[in-house]
C-alpha positions as a Markdown table, in Angstrom:
| # | Residue | x | y | z |
|---|---|---|---|---|
| 1 | Unk | -70.1 | -107.9 | -20.3 |
| 2 | Unk | -72.2 | -106.9 | -23.6 |
| 3 | Unk | -73.2 | -109.3 | -26.2 |
| 4 | Unk | -75.5 | -109.4 | -29.2 |
| 5 | Unk | -79.1 | -109.4 | -28.6 |
| 6 | Unk | -79.9 | -112.0 | -30.9 |
| 7 | Unk | -83.6 | -111.5 | -30.6 |
| 8 | Unk | -83.2 | -108.1 | -32.9 |
| 9 | Unk | -80.8 | -109.9 | -35.2 |
| 10 | Unk | -83.1 | -112.5 | -36.1 |
| 11 | Unk | -86.0 | -110.2 | -36.2 |
| 12 | Unk | -84.5 | -108.3 | -39.1 |
| 13 | Unk | -83.1 | -111.2 | -40.8 |
| 14 | Unk | -87.2 | -112.7 | -40.5 |
| 15 | Unk | -88.5 | -110.0 | -41.9 |
| 16 | Unk | -86.0 | -109.0 | -44.6 |
| 17 | Unk | -86.7 | -113.0 | -45.5 |
| 18 | Unk | -90.2 | -112.8 | -45.3 |
| 19 | Unk | -90.5 | -109.9 | -48.0 |
| 20 | Unk | -88.0 | -110.7 | -50.1 |
| 21 | Unk | -89.4 | -114.5 | -50.1 |
| 22 | Unk | -93.1 | -112.7 | -51.2 |
| 23 | Unk | -91.9 | -110.8 | -53.1 |
| 24 | Unk | -90.0 | -113.3 | -55.3 |
| 25 | Unk | -93.3 | -115.3 | -54.8 |
| 26 | Unk | -95.1 | -112.9 | -56.8 |
| 27 | Unk | -93.5 | -113.0 | -59.7 |
| 28 | Unk | -91.1 | -110.3 | -59.0 |
| 29 | Unk | -87.7 | -110.0 | -59.5 |
| 30 | Unk | -84.9 | -110.1 | -56.8 |
| 31 | Unk | -83.3 | -107.2 | -58.6 |
| 32 | Unk | -86.1 | -105.2 | -58.5 |
| 33 | Unk | -85.9 | -105.0 | -54.8 |
| 34 | Unk | -82.6 | -103.8 | -55.3 |
| 35 | Unk | -83.3 | -100.5 | -57.0 |
| 36 | Unk | -81.1 | -98.1 | -55.6 |
| 37 | Unk | -83.1 | -94.8 | -56.4 |
| 38 | Unk | -86.2 | -96.1 | -54.5 |
| 39 | Unk | -84.1 | -97.0 | -51.7 |
| 40 | Unk | -82.7 | -93.7 | -51.5 |
| 41 | Unk | -86.5 | -92.5 | -51.3 |
| 42 | Unk | -87.4 | -94.8 | -48.9 |
| 43 | Unk | -84.8 | -94.8 | -46.5 |
| 44 | Unk | -83.8 | -90.7 | -47.1 |
| 45 | Unk | -87.6 | -90.2 | -46.5 |
| 46 | Unk | -87.9 | -92.2 | -43.4 |
| 47 | Unk | -84.8 | -90.6 | -41.8 |
| 48 | Unk | -86.0 | -87.1 | -43.3 |
| 49 | Unk | -89.1 | -87.7 | -41.2 |
| 50 | Unk | -87.8 | -88.9 | -38.0 |
| 51 | Unk | -85.3 | -86.2 | -38.0 |
| 52 | Unk | -88.4 | -83.3 | -38.3 |
| 53 | Unk | -90.5 | -85.4 | -35.9 |
| 54 | Unk | -87.9 | -85.2 | -33.5 |
| 55 | Unk | -85.4 | -82.6 | -31.6 |
| 56 | Unk | -81.7 | -82.6 | -32.2 |
| 57 | Unk | -80.7 | -83.8 | -28.8 |
| 58 | Unk | -82.7 | -87.2 | -29.8 |
| 59 | Unk | -80.7 | -87.6 | -33.5 |
| 60 | Unk | -77.3 | -86.9 | -31.2 |
| 61 | Unk | -78.5 | -90.3 | -29.3 |
| 62 | Unk | -79.5 | -92.1 | -32.0 |
| 63 | Unk | -76.1 | -94.1 | -31.9 |
| 64 | Unk | -76.4 | -94.7 | -28.0 |
| 65 | Unk | -80.1 | -95.9 | -28.7 |
| 66 | Unk | -79.2 | -98.5 | -31.4 |
| 67 | Unk | -76.5 | -99.7 | -29.3 |
| 68 | Unk | -78.8 | -100.2 | -26.2 |
| 69 | Unk | -81.2 | -102.1 | -28.7 |
| 70 | Unk | -78.2 | -104.4 | -30.3 |
| 71 | Unk | -76.0 | -105.3 | -27.2 |
| 72 | Unk | -78.1 | -107.4 | -24.4 |
| 73 | Unk | -77.5 | -105.9 | -20.8 |
| 74 | Unk | -78.5 | -106.9 | -17.9 |
| 75 | Unk | -82.0 | -105.8 | -17.4 |
| 76 | Unk | -83.4 | -105.8 | -14.3 |
| 77 | Unk | -87.2 | -106.4 | -15.0 |
| 78 | Unk | -88.2 | -105.9 | -11.4 |
| 79 | Unk | -87.0 | -102.2 | -11.0 |
| 80 | Unk | -88.3 | -101.2 | -14.2 |
| 81 | Unk | -92.0 | -102.4 | -13.1 |
| 82 | Unk | -91.2 | -101.0 | -9.5 |
| 83 | Unk | -90.4 | -97.7 | -11.3 |
| 84 | Unk | -93.6 | -97.7 | -13.6 |
| 85 | Unk | -95.6 | -98.1 | -11.0 |
| 86 | Unk | -94.4 | -95.9 | -9.0 |
| 87 | Unk | -94.6 | -93.5 | -11.7 |
| 88 | Unk | -98.6 | -95.0 | -12.1 |
| 89 | Unk | -99.1 | -93.8 | -9.0 |
| 90 | Unk | -97.7 | -90.5 | -8.5 |
| 91 | Unk | -100.1 | -89.8 | -11.9 |
| 92 | Unk | -102.7 | -90.7 | -10.3 |
| 93 | Unk | -102.4 | -89.4 | -7.2 |
| 94 | Unk | -100.9 | -86.0 | -8.5 |
| 95 | Unk | -102.3 | -85.7 | -12.1 |
| 96 | Unk | -100.0 | -86.9 | -15.2 |
| 97 | Unk | -97.6 | -83.4 | -15.5 |
| 98 | Unk | -96.2 | -84.2 | -12.0 |
| 99 | Unk | -94.3 | -87.0 | -13.6 |
| 100 | Unk | -93.5 | -84.8 | -16.7 |
| 101 | Unk | -91.8 | -82.5 | -14.4 |
| 102 | Unk | -90.2 | -85.5 | -12.3 |
| 103 | Unk | -88.6 | -87.7 | -15.1 |
| 104 | Unk | -85.4 | -87.0 | -16.6 |
| 105 | Unk | -85.7 | -87.6 | -20.2 |
| 106 | Unk | -82.6 | -88.2 | -21.2 |
| 107 | Unk | -82.1 | -90.8 | -18.4 |
| 108 | Unk | -85.6 | -92.3 | -19.0 |
| 109 | Unk | -84.6 | -94.8 | -21.7 |
| 110 | Unk | -81.4 | -95.3 | -20.0 |
| 111 | Unk | -83.2 | -96.6 | -16.5 |
| 112 | Unk | -83.5 | -99.7 | -18.3 |
| 113 | Unk | -79.3 | -99.9 | -18.0 |
| 114 | Unk | -78.0 | -100.5 | -15.1 |
| 115 | Unk | -75.2 | -97.4 | -15.4 |
| 116 | Unk | -78.1 | -94.8 | -15.4 |
| 117 | Unk | -82.0 | -94.9 | -13.1 |
| 118 | Unk | -84.1 | -92.2 | -13.4 |
| 119 | Unk | -87.4 | -92.5 | -10.6 |
| 120 | Unk | -90.2 | -90.3 | -10.1 |
| 121 | Unk | -90.3 | -88.3 | -7.2 |
| 122 | Unk | -92.5 | -89.1 | -4.6 |
């Protein structure tokens, strides 16, 4: 059963409250922070820069990544640590490029999700 990750929601809420409070305390009006053209420039520029720096496949997976981020699932930390240690040993023994050839990048982020786990090849 997936639940909302309240740490993510709380973090976003805390950041929003702190930025707004700091702006109001410094003499700014709360309505000035809700300037639509400025928001369009910032949000549009951020999304545009993110798309330019990513592949189209990464853009298609954005919804999946947001769902993984906001919905907590059962994370098996021992498996994650074991996978990272195994990859580190492989890299030390055979070099970093040996990991690049053996890790499926589409499954790497999902390896923290119990439905899809990827390990480096030995």
